[in-house]
C-alpha positions in Angstrom: -36.5 -10.0 -17.6 -36.2 -8.6 -14.0 -35.9 -12.2 -12.7 -32.9 -12.7 -14.9 -31.2 -9.6 -13.5 -31.9 -10.8 -10.0 -30.4 -14.2 -10.5 -26.8 -13.2 -9.4 -28.2 -11.6 -6.3 -30.3 -14.6 -5.4 -27.3 -16.9 -6.0 -25.2 -14.9 -3.5 -27.9 -14.7 -0.9 -28.7 -18.4 -1.2 -25.1 -19.5 -0.5 -25.3 -22.0 2.5 -24.3 -20.9 5.9 -21.5 -23.5 5.9 -20.0 -22.0 2.7 -17.2 -20.3 4.7 -15.8 -23.8 5.3 -14.9 -23.9 1.6 -12.2 -21.3 2.1 -10.1 -23.6 4.3 -6.9 -25.2 3.0 -6.9 -23.3 -0.3 -4.6 -21.0 -2.2 -5.9 -17.5 -3.2 -4.9 -14.7 -5.4 -6.1 -11.1 -4.8 -6.0 -7.6 -6.3 -6.3 -4.4 -4.3 -7.0 -0.8 -4.8 -4.9 1.2 -2.3 -5.3 4.7 -0.8 -1.8 5.3 0.6 -0.8 7.9 3.2 3.0 8.7 3.3 4.6 10.5 6.2 7.6 12.2 4.7 10.6 13.3 6.8 10.7 17.0 7.4 13.6 17.7 5.0 14.9 15.3 2.4 18.5 15.3 1.4 18.4 14.2 -2.2 22.1 13.6 -2.4 25.3 14.2 -0.5 26.3 17.8 -0.9 23.1 18.7 -2.8 20.3 21.0 -1.6 17.7 19.9 0.9 14.0 19.6 -0.1 11.3 20.7 2.3 8.9 17.7 2.3 5.8 19.9 3.2 5.0 20.1 -0.5 4.5 16.3 -0.7 0.9 15.1 -0.8 -0.2 13.1 2.1 -2.4 10.7 0.1 -1.7 8.8 -3.1 -3.4 6.0 -5.1 -1.9 2.6 -5.8 -2.6 -0.9 -6.9 -1.5 -4.2 -5.4 -1.6 -7.9 -6.0 -0.9 -10.8 -3.6 -0.8 -14.6 -3.6 -1.4 -16.7 -0.4 -2.6 -19.8 1.3 -5.2 -20.2 4.1 -5.2 -23.1 6.5 -8.1 -22.8 9.0 -7.9 -19.6 11.1 -4.5 -18.6 9.9 -2.9 -17.9 6.6 -0.1 -16.1 4.8 0.4 -14.0 1.7 3.2 -12.6 -0.4 2.4 -9.3 -2.2 3.5 -6.3 -4.2 2.0 -2.8 -4.4 2.8 0.2 -6.6 1.9 3.8 -6.2 1.4 6.2 -9.2 4.0 8.8 -10.1 3.5 12.2 -8.5 5.3 15.4 -9.6 6.1 18.4 -7.4 7.8 21.8 -7.5 9.5 22.0 -4.1 11.4 24.7 -2.3 15.2 24.0 -2.1 17.4 24.7 0.9 21.2 24.9 1.2 22.3 21.7 3.0 24.8 23.7 5.2 23.3 27.1 5.9 19.6 26.0 5.6 19.0 29.1 3.5 16.2 29.0 0.9 17.6 28.6 -2.6 14.5 28.7 -4.8 12.4 26.1 -6.7 13.0 22.8 -8.3 11.2 19.9 -10.0 10.8 16.6 -8.4 8.9 13.3 -9.2 8.3 10.5 -6.8 6.9 7.0 -6.9 7.1 4.0 -4.5 6.9 0.2 -4.5 6.4 -2.2 -1.7 7.2 -5.9 -1.4 5.8 -7.7 1.6 5.1 -11.0 3.4 2.2 -11.1 5.9 0.7 -13.6 8.3 -3.0 -13.4 8.8 -5.4 -14.5 11.6 -9.1 -14.9 10.7 -11.8 -14.5 13.3 -15.3 -15.4 12.1 -18.1 -13.3 13.6 -20.9 -14.3 11.1 -21.1 -17.2 8.7 -20.0 -15.1 5.8 -18.0 -12.4 7.6 -14.6 -12.4 9.3 -12.2 -10.0 11.0 -8.6 -10.1 9.7 -5.5 -9.3 11.9 -2.2 -9.0 10.1 1.4 -9.0 11.1 4.2 -9.1 8.6 7.3 -7.5 7.1 7.8 -5.4 4.0 10.4 -3.5 2.1 9.4 0.0 0.9 11.3 1.3 -2.2 11.1 4.9 -3.2 12.4 6.6 -6.3 13.0 10.4 -6.6 13.9 12.1 -9.8 15.0 15.7 -9.5 15.5 18.5 -12.0 17.0 21.3 -9.9 17.7 24.8 -11.1 18.4 27.4 -8.5 21.0 30.2 -8.7 24.5 28.7 -8.9 23.2 25.1 -8.7 21.8 23.4 -11.7 21.6 19.7 -12.2 19.7 16.4 -12.5 19.7 13.8 -9.7 18.2 10.3 -9.4 17.8 8.7 -6.0 16.5 5.4 -4.8 16.0 4.4 -1.1 14.7 1.2 0.4 14.4 -0.2 3.9 12.7 -3.2 5.6 9.9 -2.5 8.1 7.2 -4.1 10.2 3.6 -4.3 9.0 0.5 -4.4 11.2 -3.1 -4.3 10.1 -6.7 -4.9 10.8 -9.7 -5.4 8.5 -12.8 -7.3 7.6 -13.8 -9.6 4.8 -17.1 -10.8 3.3 -17.6 -14.0 1.3 -19.6 -13.5 -1.8 -19.7 -17.2 -2.9 -17.5 -20.3 -2.7 -14.6 -18.6 -4.5 -14.9 -14.8 -4.2 -14.2 -12.7 -1.1 -14.2 -8.9 -0.8 -12.3 -7.2 2.0 -11.2 -3.8 3.4 -8.0 -3.4 5.3 -6.0 -0.8 7.2 -2.3 -1.4 7.2 0.7 0.5 8.6 4.3 -0.2 7.8 7.2 1.3 9.8 9.9 2.4 9.7 9.7 3.5 6.0 13.1 4.5 4.4 15.2 7.6 4.2 12.4 9.4 2.4 9.4 8.4 4.5 8.9 7.8 8.2 6.1 5.3 7.6 3.2 4.5 5.2 -0.4 3.7 6.0 -2.8 2.2 3.5 -6.5 1.7 3.3 -7.2 -1.1 0.8 -10.3 -2.5 -1.0 -9.6 -6.0 -2.3 -11.1 -8.9 -4.2 -9.7 -12.4 -3.6 -10.3 -15.5 -5.7 -9.8 -18.9 -3.8 -8.5 -21.6 -6.0 
């Protein structure tokens, strides 16, 4: 019975040294778990003439999921992808947009989406392992929903902001077999948009080569 359990491990370890060649000139589709770090601007103006929100309340890290589709030639490739962060809710402090005086508390929810195109350079350092260097462009889209009640100001506000930015990244990947590859990447995108200065992501991904 133990031998049966060990068969998948033996199969992976027995993959020939030249198996990495099988990844060349093939399409791939990948899914990623992302740990995202957002650097918010110091104070967010949620709407013209509306109170300012102190961004210090916003969490630095958030979880997200992503998917991408790409093609690899030999040592270079490209991918088109999309990532989504989970919704987060806050109770921020509000400030008057003119006097900067504190006005009280509000309720705010935030989520972000990112659409990107990346070029990738692969550098093999072991027959199953490669470094990955990334350069691309992305558009970070952020949605804020506000329910604000503070003194004389009461209201609901819905805000969207998006902006293109440059993406740079580095990581490493390991080939499990002729079709499956697992990787870890660190990617920064800047500038962000009117909500965030930039975003940095640590990703764990699994790719299937077609």
